C-alpha positions in Angstrom: 98.7 89.5 96.4 99.9 87.5 93.4 100.3 89.4 90.1 100.9 87.9 86.7 100.8 89.6 83.3 100.4 88.4 79.7 100.6 90.8 76.8 98.4 93.8 77.9 96.4 91.9 80.6 97.2 92.0 84.3 95.9 89.2 86.5 95.8 89.8 90.3 94.9 87.4 93.1 93.7 89.5 96.1 93.8 87.6 99.4 91.4 87.8 102.3 92.7 88.6 105.8 91.8 87.6 109.4 92.5 89.7 112.5 94.5 87.6 114.9 94.4 90.5 117.3 92.1 93.6 117.3 92.0 96.2 120.1 89.9 99.4 119.8 91.7 102.2 121.7 89.1 105.0 121.5 87.4 107.3 119.1 89.4 109.8 117.1 88.5 113.4 116.4 87.8 112.5 112.7 85.1 110.1 113.8 87.1 106.9 113.1 88.3 104.6 115.9 91.9 104.2 116.9 92.9 100.5 116.2 95.7 98.3 117.2 95.5 95.1 115.2 97.6 92.2 113.9 96.4 91.1 110.5 97.3 88.0 108.4 96.5 87.3 104.8 95.0 83.9 104.1 94.6 81.8 100.9 91.0 82.9 100.0 91.3 85.0 96.9 89.3 87.4 94.8 90.6 87.7 91.3 91.0 90.9 89.2 91.6 90.8 85.5 92.7 94.3 84.2 93.0 95.3 80.5 93.3 98.7 78.8 90.2 100.5 77.6 89.6 103.7 75.6 88.8 105.8 78.7 87.3 105.8 82.1 86.7 102.8 84.4 84.5 99.8 83.5 83.8 97.1 86.1 82.1 93.8 85.8 81.7 91.3 88.7 80.8 87.7 89.1 78.6 88.6 92.1 75.5 90.5 91.0 75.1 91.9 94.5 78.4 93.9 94.2 78.0 97.4 92.9 80.1 98.2 89.8 80.0 102.0 89.9 81.8 104.7 91.8 80.8 103.3 95.2 83.0 100.2 94.5 86.5 100.4 96.2 88.1 99.2 92.9 86.6 102.2 91.1 87.7 104.6 93.8 91.2 103.1 93.6 91.4 103.9 89.8 90.2 107.4 90.5 92.8 108.0 93.2 95.5 106.6 90.9 94.5 109.1 88.2 94.4 111.9 90.7 97.8 111.1 92.1 99.6 110.6 88.8 97.8 112.6 86.2 97.3 109.5 84.1 94.1 109.6 82.1 94.2 106.0 80.7 91.2 103.8 80.8 90.8 100.4 82.4 88.4 97.5 82.1 88.3 95.1 85.1 86.5 91.9 85.8 86.2 90.9 89.5 85.8 87.3 90.3 84.4 87.3 93.9 85.4 84.4 96.2 85.8 86.4 99.4 82.4 86.7 101.1 81.3 90.4 101.2 80.6 92.0 104.6 82.3 89.2 106.5 85.2 91.0 108.0 87.7 89.4 105.6 88.7 92.6 103.8 87.7 91.6 100.3 86.8 95.2 99.2 90.1 96.6 100.6 92.1 93.8 99.1 90.5 94.3 95.7 91.3 98.0 95.9 95.0 97.2 96.7 95.1 94.8 93.8 93.7 97.5 91.5 96.4 100.0 92.6 99.2 97.5 92.1 97.7 96.2 88.9 97.3 99.7 87.4 100.9 100.6 88.3 101.9 97.8 85.9 99.1 98.2 83.3 99.7 102.0 83.0 103.5 101.6 83.4 103.6 104.2 86.2 106.6 102.9 88.1 105.3 104.1 91.4 107.4 103.0 94.4 105.7 101.0 97.3 105.6 104.0 99.6 103.6 106.0 97.0 101.1 103.2 96.5 100.7 102.9 100.3 99.9 106.6 100.4 97.3 106.2 97.7 95.8 103.1 99.3 95.4 105.0 102.6 93.1 107.5 100.8 90.9 104.7 99.3 90.2 102.9 102.6 91.4 102.0 106.0 92.7 98.4 105.2 94.0 99.0 101.7 97.5 99.8 102.7 97.7 96.5 104.7 97.0 94.5 101.6 99.7 96.3 99.6 102.1 95.1 102.3 100.5 91.7 102.8 101.4 88.6 104.9 101.6 89.5 108.6 101.5 93.1 109.7 100.6 95.3 112.7 98.2 98.1 111.7 97.4 101.2 113.7 95.5 104.5 113.4 92.3 103.7 111.5 94.3 100.8 109.9 96.4 102.8 107.5 99.6 102.8 109.5 101.2 99.5 108.6 104.3 97.8 109.9 105.3 94.4 108.4 105.8 91.7 111.1 107.6 88.4 110.9 104.9 85.8 110.3 104.6 82.2 111.2 107.6 80.0 110.2 105.1 77.4 108.8 101.6 78.2 107.5 98.8 78.5 110.0 95.9 76.2 109.0 92.5 77.7 109.4 88.8 77.2 108.8 86.9 80.3 108.1 83.1 80.2 108.4 80.7 82.7 106.7 77.2 82.3 108.1 75.5 83.5 105.0 74.8 87.1 105.9 77.0 90.2 106.2 77.4 92.5 109.3 77.7 96.3 108.9 81.0 97.6 110.3 79.4 101.0 110.8 76.6 99.4 112.9 79.0 97.5 115.1 81.2 100.5 115.8 78.1 102.5 116.5 77.1 100.0 119.2 80.5 99.7 120.7 80.8 100.8 124.3 84.4 101.2 125.4 85.6 101.0 129.0 89.3 102.0 128.4 90.1 100.8 131.9 89.3 97.3 130.7 91.5 97.4 127.6 93.7 94.4 127.0 97.4 94.6 127.7 99.0 96.5 124.8 101.9 94.2 125.0 99.7 91.3 123.9 100.1 92.1 120.2 103.9 91.9 120.5 103.6 88.6 122.4 101.4 87.2 119.7 103.8 88.2 117.0 106.6 86.5 118.9 104.6 83.3 119.2 103.8 83.3 115.5 107.6 83.7 114.8 108.4 80.8 117.1 105.7 78.6 115.7 103.2 76.3 117.4 99.4 76.6 117.3 99.1 75.9 121.0 101.0 79.0 122.0 99.2 81.2 119.5 95.6 80.3 120.5 95.6 81.9 123.9 96.6 85.3 122.5 93.9 85.6 119.8 91.7 88.5 120.6 89.0 90.7 119.1 87.5 93.6 121.1 84.6 93.9 118.7 83.4 90.3 119.1 81.2 90.8 122.2 79.5 93.8 120.5 78.8 91.8 117.3 77.5 88.8 119.2 75.2 91.0 121.2 73.9 92.7 118.0 73.6 89.4 116.1 73.1 86.7 118.7 72.5 84.1 116.0 76.3 84.2 115.5 76.8 82.5 118.8 75.6 79.3 117.2 78.3 79.6 114.6 81.1 80.0 117.2 79.7 77.1 119.3 79.5 74.8 116.2 83.1 75.5 115.3 84.2 74.9 118.9 82.3 71.6 119.0 84.0 70.6 115.8 87.3 71.0 117.7 88.6 74.1 116.0 91.1 76.0 118.2 90.8 79.6 119.4 87.6 80.4 117.5 87.7 84.1 117.0 85.8 86.7 114.9 87.5 88.5 112.1 87.1 92.3 111.9 83.5 93.3 112.9 82.2 89.9 111.6 80.2 88.1 110.4 83.0 85.6 109.7 84.7 83.5 112.4 87.9 81.5 112.1 89.6 78.7 114.0 93.0 77.0 113.8 94.0 73.4 113.2 97.3 71.6 113.6 97.3 70.2 110.1 96.0 71.0 106.6 94.1 67.8 106.2 92.3 68.3 109.5 91.2 71.8 108.4 89.7 70.4 105.2 87.9 67.7 107.1 86.4 70.1 109.6 85.3 72.5 106.9 83.4 69.6 105.2 81.8 68.7 108.5 80.7 72.3 109.2 79.2 72.7 105.7 77.3 69.4 106.3 76.0 70.7 109.6 74.4 73.7 107.8 76.3 76.4 109.8 77.3 78.3 106.6 80.1 78.4 104.1 83.2 76.9 105.7 86.5 77.3 103.9 89.8 75.6 104.7 92.7 77.9 104.1 96.2 78.8 105.3 98.2 81.9 106.1 100.2 83.3 103.2 103.4 85.3 102.8 102.2 87.7 100.1 
């Protein structure tokens, strides 16, 4: 994330993510699934603007479809910060939504992470990174990842985060949102795991190595998402999205999270921009050219 401040206002750019690798290793006693995933932040950003208020939490959002009450992860992040620190200060926050909701890009989790980091500055709490990670883990599975950012291996239900060395040069991507969300709960509910068919656990380390060495061609064969088949079976119309991206020449087209977004790689930034324009013209959905980030 990118944080700037002016007087008593904190401005936070909260990035989206894609799952370069996602394996589901079984169901946990707590009802969540055990994950093994390599996540990468990309340059699609929500924006939070935080300022002090007399008390409580007040949220406004540019997207009228986003709830602005206690069910919002940003609201929950403020509640957890107060609970963890005893601070009773108020906050007023405006969310400018640019990350498609329900697309598997982690917008809600990223916004919650941005709220935690932003409140740490706004309320002058001085919390160390480890304390914010702990708070983030209580808000949601992927929140801790966004507090680390860039490239990271995440395990457990996503809250155990280990920073990884990312690509030497930015990866150029096109992300396509087909215009409708997919329910993560629904997809995990449909998931049937045959653990004897699980992918080689070493693949995530091999992918991390290829990212470090650079070169799209060596990264593409290692992109993987265990949930993709389940989502395509549940929402077969998404097959047309993946096929359109492949016809356009995008490399390694893979679903992010539980969908509905897919991403594909390009060799160069200008190629990604051209392919995004072509996909928009084809009517496949919202196509966004972006690149991997280091924050």
